[in-house]
C-alpha positions as CSV (number, residue, x, y, z in Angstrom):
1,M,-46.1,-23.3,24.5
2,N,-44.7,-26.6,25.6
3,Q,-41.1,-27.7,25.5
4,A,-41.2,-29.5,22.1
5,S,-43.0,-26.5,20.5
6,R,-40.1,-24.3,21.8
7,L,-37.5,-26.7,20.4
8,R,-39.1,-26.9,17.2
9,V,-39.3,-23.1,16.7
10,G,-35.7,-22.7,18.0
11,N,-34.5,-25.4,15.6
12,S,-36.4,-23.8,12.4
13,Q,-35.0,-20.3,13.4
14,R,-31.5,-21.7,13.5
15,A,-31.8,-23.5,10.2
16,R,-33.3,-20.5,8.6
17,Q,-30.2,-18.5,9.8
18,N,-27.8,-21.5,8.7
19,R,-29.6,-21.0,5.1
20,Q,-29.1,-17.2,5.1
21,A,-25.3,-17.5,6.1
22,K,-24.8,-20.2,3.4
23,K,-26.5,-18.0,0.8
24,R,-24.3,-15.0,1.8
25,T,-21.2,-17.2,1.7
26,E,-21.9,-18.5,-1.8
27,R,-22.8,-14.9,-2.9
28,L,-19.5,-13.7,-1.8
29,S,-17.4,-16.8,-3.2
30,R,-19.0,-16.0,-6.5
31,R,-17.4,-12.5,-6.9
32,K,-14.5,-12.3,-9.4
33,L,-11.5,-10.4,-8.3
34,L,-9.8,-8.3,-10.8
35,L,-6.4,-6.7,-10.6
36,E,-5.4,-3.5,-12.4
37,Q,-1.8,-2.7,-13.2
38,L,-0.7,0.8,-12.7
39,E,1.8,2.7,-14.7
40,D,5.3,3.3,-13.4
41,R,5.6,6.1,-10.8
42,A,9.5,6.9,-10.9
43,L,10.4,10.5,-9.9
44,M,13.5,12.2,-10.2
45,T,15.3,13.2,-6.9
46,T,16.9,16.5,-6.4
47,F,20.0,17.2,-4.3
48,N,20.8,20.6,-3.1
49,V,24.5,21.3,-2.6
50,T,25.7,23.8,-0.1
51,A,29.3,25.4,-0.1
52,S,29.6,25.8,3.5
53,V,29.9,21.8,4.4
54,T,33.2,19.6,4.3
55,D,34.0,17.6,1.4
56,G,31.9,14.2,1.7
57,A,29.7,15.5,4.4
58,A,25.8,15.6,3.9
59,G,25.0,18.5,1.6
60,S,28.4,18.3,-0.3
61,L,28.7,17.9,-3.8
62,R,30.7,14.6,-3.6
63,D,27.7,13.2,-1.3
64,A,25.4,14.4,-3.9
65,I,27.1,12.6,-6.6
66,V,27.6,9.5,-4.6
67,T,24.0,9.4,-3.6
68,A,22.8,10.0,-7.1
69,N,24.9,7.2,-8.4
70,S,23.7,4.7,-5.9
71,N,19.9,4.9,-6.2
72,G,19.7,4.0,-10.1
73,Q,17.1,6.8,-10.8
74,D,17.3,10.0,-12.9
75,D,18.5,12.7,-10.5
76,T,19.2,16.3,-10.6
77,I,22.0,18.1,-8.5
78,N,21.4,21.6,-7.8
79,L,24.5,24.1,-7.3
80,A,24.0,27.5,-5.9
81,A,25.7,30.3,-7.8
82,G,29.4,30.8,-6.8
83,T,29.4,27.3,-5.5
């Protein structure tokens, strides 16, 4: 095979690869993207209060009330019996 024949074969292979890449790109660009809206997933938060902590510290009733009021969600505050 001489130099001219090799160039023609190389050019035809590159041309075929370019055509295949172009078809692949066209096929991918024709796909329509869809978005699906999901339902709201708000969950309640539960705060457990312990009697052995100081007023305003993490785990106190005051801290639980302040935290529950600040997050804007429906929350539950659990008090242990005798607290």
